[in-house]
C-alpha positions as CSV (number, residue, x, y, z in Angstrom):
1,M,98.8,158.9,60.2
2,N,98.8,162.5,61.4
3,D,95.6,164.1,60.2
4,K,95.5,167.9,60.9
5,R,91.8,167.7,61.7
6,N,92.6,165.4,64.7
7,H,95.3,167.7,66.2
8,L,95.7,171.4,67.0
9,Q,99.2,173.0,66.8
10,G,100.3,174.6,70.0
11,N,102.0,177.4,68.1
12,D,98.6,178.4,66.6
13,I,97.1,179.0,70.1
14,T,97.8,182.4,71.6
15,S,96.4,181.8,75.0
16,V,94.2,179.5,77.1
17,Y,91.4,180.5,79.4
18,S,89.5,178.7,82.2
19,K,85.9,179.2,83.2
20,F,84.4,177.8,86.3
21,F,80.6,177.3,86.4
22,F,77.8,175.2,88.1
23,R,75.7,172.7,86.1
24,L,72.9,171.3,88.3
25,D,74.8,171.9,91.5
26,K,78.0,170.4,90.2
27,L,81.1,172.5,89.7
28,C,82.4,172.2,86.2
29,Y,85.5,173.6,84.4
30,R,85.8,174.9,80.8
31,V,89.0,175.2,78.8
32,I,88.7,177.9,76.1
33,L,91.4,178.5,73.5
34,S,92.3,181.8,71.8
35,Y,93.6,182.1,68.3
36,G,94.8,185.6,67.4
37,T,93.3,188.5,69.2
38,E,89.5,188.1,68.7
39,S,88.9,184.4,68.0
40,R,88.0,182.1,71.0
41,Q,86.8,178.6,70.9
42,L,85.6,176.1,73.5
43,Y,88.2,173.4,73.9
44,K,86.4,171.1,76.4
45,D,84.2,171.0,79.5
46,F,84.9,168.9,82.5
47,D,83.1,167.9,85.7
48,N,86.2,166.4,87.2
49,F,89.1,168.7,88.4
50,Q,91.7,166.1,87.7
51,Q,90.7,165.7,84.2
52,Y,90.4,169.5,83.8
53,H,93.9,170.0,85.3
54,E,95.5,167.4,83.1
55,N,94.0,168.8,79.9
56,H,94.8,172.4,80.8
57,K,98.4,171.4,81.5
58,A,98.6,169.6,78.2
59,V,97.4,172.7,76.3
60,V,99.9,175.0,78.2
61,D,102.7,172.4,77.4
62,A,101.7,172.3,73.7
63,I,101.9,176.2,73.5
64,K,105.3,176.3,75.2
65,G,106.8,173.4,73.3
66,E,104.9,174.1,70.1
67,G,103.4,170.6,70.3
68,Q,100.1,169.2,69.5
69,I,96.9,168.5,71.4
70,P,93.8,166.5,70.4
71,N,91.3,168.5,68.4
72,T,88.0,168.1,70.5
73,F,86.0,170.2,68.0
74,S,87.2,168.5,64.8
75,L,83.7,168.8,63.3
76,L,84.1,172.6,63.2
77,T,87.3,172.5,61.3
78,T,87.8,172.2,57.5
């Protein structure tokens, strides 16, 4: 079963951004997705570089190949 609320289409994402920040002396990584010119949404935060890197790569691969990625903010979609 392919529920649209559980996946994001790579061709809907126009770009991906990364933000690095500290949370209680721990370096954290944030992946932010852009839809169109003005809409940005948090995709996911990570406190592990390997997990961040794998997820960032999955987003970029989905954009390039017009694939799908898991929707980590499904509660915000309709």
